[in-house]
C-alpha positions in Angstrom: 44.2 36.0 -40.9 45.2 38.8 -39.3 42.5 41.8 -39.6 43.3 45.4 -39.8 42.8 45.8 -36.1 45.3 43.0 -35.0 42.5 40.1 -34.8 43.7 36.4 -35.5 41.0 34.4 -37.4 42.0 30.3 -37.9 40.2 28.0 -40.5 40.6 25.5 -42.8 39.9 27.5 -45.9 39.4 31.3 -46.6 36.6 32.4 -49.2 37.1 36.1 -50.0 33.7 37.6 -51.1 34.7 40.8 -50.6 34.0 42.8 -53.8 35.8 44.5 -56.2 38.5 46.1 -53.7 39.0 42.8 -52.0 41.9 42.7 -49.4 41.9 38.8 -49.8 42.9 39.2 -54.0 46.5 40.3 -52.4 46.8 36.9 -51.0 45.6 35.0 -53.8 47.8 37.5 -57.0 50.0 39.9 -54.7 51.6 40.9 -58.1 48.1 41.8 -58.9 45.8 42.8 -56.4 43.6 45.8 -57.8 40.9 46.0 -60.0 41.6 48.7 -62.7 39.4 51.6 -63.6 37.5 51.2 -67.1 37.7 54.7 -68.1 34.0 55.7 -67.3 31.5 55.9 -65.0 27.9 55.2 -64.6 25.6 57.6 -63.2 22.7 56.2 -61.3 19.1 57.7 -60.0 15.8 56.4 -59.0 12.5 58.3 -58.8 9.0 57.3 -58.0 7.1 56.4 -61.2 4.0 58.7 -59.8 6.4 61.7 -60.1 6.4 61.1 -64.1 3.2 62.4 -66.0 0.7 59.6 -66.4 1.1 59.4 -70.1 5.2 58.6 -69.7 4.8 54.6 -70.5 7.4 52.3 -68.8 8.5 49.3 -71.1 8.5 46.0 -69.7 12.0 45.4 -69.7 15.4 47.2 -69.5 15.7 49.7 -72.8 19.1 50.5 -73.7 19.6 53.7 -75.5 22.6 55.5 -77.1 22.9 59.4 -77.1 25.9 60.6 -79.0 29.0 59.0 -77.2 26.7 57.9 -74.2 24.6 55.0 -73.1 21.7 54.6 -71.2 19.9 52.0 -69.4 16.0 52.2 -68.2 14.2 49.8 -66.0 11.0 49.8 -64.1 11.6 48.2 -60.5 8.7 47.4 -58.0 7.8 50.3 -55.5 9.1 51.0 -52.4 6.2 48.4 -50.7 6.7 45.9 -53.6 4.1 46.8 -56.2 4.6 46.4 -59.5 1.0 48.4 -60.5 1.9 50.7 -63.0 2.0 54.2 -61.4 3.0 52.6 -58.3 6.4 51.4 -59.5 10.0 53.4 -59.1 11.9 54.0 -62.3 16.0 53.3 -62.5 18.2 54.6 -64.6 22.1 54.3 -65.6 23.6 56.7 -67.5 27.2 55.5 -68.9 29.5 58.3 -69.5 33.5 58.8 -70.1 33.6 62.7 -70.0 34.0 63.0 -66.5 36.9 61.3 -65.3 38.8 64.8 -64.4 35.9 65.0 -62.1 36.6 61.2 -60.7 40.5 62.1 -60.0 40.1 65.4 -58.1 37.7 64.1 -56.0 39.8 60.6 -55.1 37.4 58.7 -56.3 39.9 57.4 -58.8 43.5 57.4 -57.4 45.9 56.2 -59.9 44.5 53.5 -62.1 42.2 52.0 -59.2 38.8 52.8 -58.1 38.5 54.1 -54.5 35.0 55.0 -54.0 31.8 56.8 -55.7 30.6 60.1 -56.1 27.5 61.3 -54.0 25.7 64.1 -54.6 28.0 65.9 -51.9 31.0 65.5 -54.2 29.1 66.5 -57.8 29.5 70.2 -58.4 26.6 72.6 -59.1 28.2 72.8 -62.7 27.9 69.4 -63.3 24.3 69.0 -62.1 23.5 71.8 -64.7 25.6 70.1 -67.5 24.0 66.7 -66.7 20.8 68.3 -66.5 21.1 70.1 -70.3 22.6 67.2 -71.8 19.7 64.9 -70.7 17.3 67.5 -72.0 19.0 67.2 -75.5 20.0 63.2 -75.5 17.2 61.2 -73.8 13.6 60.6 -74.5 10.5 60.5 -72.2 10.2 59.1 -69.7 13.9 58.6 -69.2 14.7 62.3 -69.5 12.1 63.0 -66.9 13.2 60.5 -64.6 17.1 61.9 -64.8 15.6 65.7 -64.2 13.7 64.6 -61.1 17.0 63.0 -59.7 19.0 66.1 -60.6 16.3 68.5 -58.9 16.2 66.4 -56.0 20.0 66.1 -55.8 19.6 62.3 -55.4 22.5 61.3 -58.2 25.2 58.9 -57.7 28.4 58.6 -60.0 30.1 55.1 -59.7 33.1 54.8 -61.6 33.6 51.3 -63.3 36.4 48.8 -62.5 37.4 45.7 -64.0 39.6 42.9 -63.4 40.8 40.0 -65.5 41.9 36.9 -63.3 45.0 34.7 -63.7 44.1 32.8 -60.7 41.0 32.1 -58.3 43.3 30.1 -55.5 46.2 30.2 -53.7 46.5 27.2 -51.4 43.6 27.5 -48.6 42.9 31.3 -50.5 39.9 31.2 -52.9 38.4 33.9 -54.4 34.4 34.1 -55.8 32.0 36.9 -57.3 33.6 40.5 -57.5 36.7 39.6 -55.3 37.7 37.5 -58.1 36.4 38.8 -61.3 34.9 42.3 -62.0 33.3 42.9 -65.3 31.8 46.2 -66.8 27.8 45.9 -65.8 27.2 46.3 -69.5 27.9 42.4 -69.7 24.9 41.8 -67.4 26.9 38.2 -65.9 28.3 39.6 -62.9 25.7 38.1 -60.5 24.8 35.1 -62.2 28.6 34.5 -62.5 29.1 35.1 -58.8 26.4 32.4 -58.1 27.9 30.0 -60.1 31.3 30.5 -58.4 29.6 29.9 -54.9 27.9 26.8 -56.3 31.5 25.4 -57.9 33.2 26.1 -54.7 30.8 24.6 -52.4 30.9 21.4 -54.7 34.6 21.4 -54.6 35.2 21.7 -50.6 31.7 19.3 -50.0 34.4 16.7 -49.3 35.9 18.2 -46.4 38.6 20.8 -45.9 40.9 19.2 -43.6 44.4 18.7 -44.5 46.6 18.6 -47.6 42.9 18.0 -49.4 42.1 21.7 -49.4 44.4 22.7 -51.6 43.6 20.2 -54.3 40.2 20.6 -53.7 40.2 24.4 -54.5 42.4 23.9 -57.6 39.9 21.8 -58.8 37.3 24.9 -58.5 39.5 27.2 -60.3 39.8 24.8 -63.1 36.5 24.8 -63.5 35.4 28.4 -63.0 38.8 30.2 -64.3 38.4 30.3 -68.3 34.8 31.2 -68.0 35.3 34.2 -66.1 38.2 35.6 -68.3 36.0 35.1 -70.9 33.1 37.1 -69.4 35.2 40.2 -68.1 37.4 39.9 -71.4 34.0 40.2 -73.3 33.1 43.5 -71.2 36.4 44.9 -71.7 35.8 44.7 -75.7 32.8 47.4 -74.9 34.7 49.1 -72.4 37.4 50.0 -75.1 35.2 50.6 -77.6 33.0 53.2 -75.5 36.3 55.0 -74.4 38.2 54.9 -77.6 41.3 52.7 -76.1 43.2 50.8 -78.0 42.9 47.1 -77.6 
């Protein structure tokens, strides 16, 4: 393998675990190398529970809310010191929004149909912050409204465009993909992390007998046979949500 700075590395097998923008993927699926934009972004923020009014009680698990055409996931997280005591935790939120795709393209976060990067707070215009604040006031109940407004006020919001990738193959010779390099589901599936663990377990099992000589490709083909169908179904199930959410035709 030759890197972008022209260093050469040799090995019996290469495992691409380099995320949704994988560069190894082009070696496995040269005709389908890129994850594609799903048509929406997720605004993300994190604030201290102590910044909210004491009466704002958090759920024990993830809260899923719908408001108009948007969705919101809110969740308690351990505090910076690891504490899970009420009042010492952090509050995370993820706001699904399909109405700011023009901003993603204007900032180069999405180029063509490929996700390139997330929006940082510096990328987000003041008018957009004001729009989000006004919308949050009307859409979301406490304590999520206050958590969102706190993040907007502190300008600690990021916008992550969502990519999706349904694989046709996971292996090419001595190359194999795992995790988001292999399959990219919408976060709404809640399955991306566990699927990556299953990939790692399966590929490790496949090459346990050794990776020398002609047995490598055969072993990796066994990994692909074990995982490909499952991960395709996972991503496609998430695409049903994405198409419904963005109004795309199937």
